[in-house]
C-alpha positions as MATLAB code, in Angstrom:
seq = 'XXXXXXXXXXXXXXXXXXXXXXXXXXXXXXXXXXXXXXXXXXXXXXXXXXXXXXXXXXXXXXXXXXXXXXXXXXXXXXXXXXXXXXXXXXXXXXXXXXXXXXXXXXX';
ca = [
     -46.235   34.121  -29.626;
     -42.991   33.836  -31.245;
     -40.797   37.552  -31.108;
     -40.234   39.146  -33.921;
     -36.196   40.640  -33.831;
     -36.115   44.042  -35.780;
     -33.646   43.762  -38.860;
     -30.976   45.941  -37.911;
     -30.909   43.696  -34.151;
     -28.374   41.107  -33.974;
     -29.268   38.037  -32.502;
     -26.469   38.602  -29.892;
     -28.270   41.760  -29.025;
     -31.740   40.245  -28.697;
     -30.827   37.905  -26.169;
     -28.815   40.595  -24.411;
     -25.524   39.804  -24.982;
     -23.942   43.004  -25.774;
     -20.265   42.737  -24.596;
     -18.380   39.486  -25.084;
     -15.073   40.682  -23.192;
     -16.413   40.600  -19.380;
     -17.553   37.139  -19.848;
     -14.325   35.985  -21.879;
     -12.503   37.791  -18.670;
     -14.533   35.493  -16.286;
     -14.078   32.473  -18.686;
     -10.673   32.612  -18.580;
     -10.197   33.003  -15.100;
     -12.763   30.106  -14.076;
     -11.242   27.565  -16.666;
      -7.269   28.386  -16.674;
      -6.323   30.774  -13.739;
      -7.731   29.622  -11.337;
      -7.024   25.790  -11.798;
      -3.437   27.298  -12.195;
      -3.688   29.004   -8.524;
      -4.870   25.672   -7.554;
      -2.110   23.464   -9.314;
       0.211   25.784   -7.516;
      -1.178   25.684   -4.436;
      -1.259   22.074   -4.130;
       2.016   21.550   -5.742;
       3.419   24.025   -2.789;
       1.666   21.671    0.231;
       3.137   18.601   -1.619;
       6.304   19.531   -1.074;
       6.487   21.227    1.988;
       4.723   18.142    3.304;
       7.772   16.308    1.382;
      10.150   18.843    3.659;
       8.262   17.744    6.741;
       8.555   14.140    6.248;
      12.072   14.394    5.413;
      12.861   16.451    8.619;
      10.879   13.807   10.464;
      12.660   11.201    9.007;
      15.713   13.053    9.656;
      14.879   14.053   13.315;
      13.826   10.063   13.881;
      17.411    8.688   12.820;
      18.923   11.093   14.948;
      17.106   10.079   17.915;
      17.697    6.515   17.400;
      22.037    7.732   16.458;
      21.498    9.406   20.142;
      19.653    6.582   21.913;
      21.884    4.202   20.515;
      24.903    6.161   21.884;
      23.182    6.215   25.326;
      22.726    2.580   25.353;
      26.378    2.103   24.500;
      27.230    4.510   27.419;
      25.096    2.772   29.810;
      27.002   -0.484   28.955;
      30.226    0.983   29.195;
      29.312    2.337   32.732;
      27.419   -0.797   34.064;
      30.810   -2.415   33.274;
      33.216   -0.092   34.454;
      30.617   -0.590   37.558;
      30.862   -4.523   37.609;
      34.751   -3.893   37.365;
      35.011   -1.884   40.281;
      32.986   -3.625   42.512;
      35.116   -7.209   41.446;
      38.103   -4.531   42.312;
      36.612   -4.239   46.005;
      35.732   -7.352   46.775;
      38.881   -8.838   45.494;
      40.486   -6.120   47.627;
      38.503   -7.182   50.586;
      39.311  -10.789   50.028;
      43.005   -9.882   49.841;
      42.546   -8.238   52.960;
      40.648  -10.864   54.673;
      43.503  -13.293   53.384;
      46.519  -11.193   55.093;
      44.494  -11.031   58.183;
      44.066  -14.591   58.156;
      47.647  -14.932   57.565;
      48.522  -12.700   60.547;
      46.773  -14.536   62.877;
      47.607  -17.524   61.986;
      51.097  -16.767   62.095;
      50.921  -14.875   65.309;
      49.160  -17.837   66.830;
];
């Protein structure tokens, strides 16, 4: 059976749509505002990740610089220690030669 709609009732009223405003608000929120919010959140997260990446790169660069400075310092210290050991060896050699020369002259 086909339902008869009275002549004074509109088609919207017949299918149960009485007020279009709430539906418009819901559709506006769902189709425009919600994607804008999601887009803003995604953009914020992307910027945050970019900042973190830049900060990580800067930290790595600073660590590399510090490591290089530490290596240079260690090399200088190693060189200084070798020179000091060489000086001690030369001093011992000079002292030994003096003793030998004294012993040779006394004999």
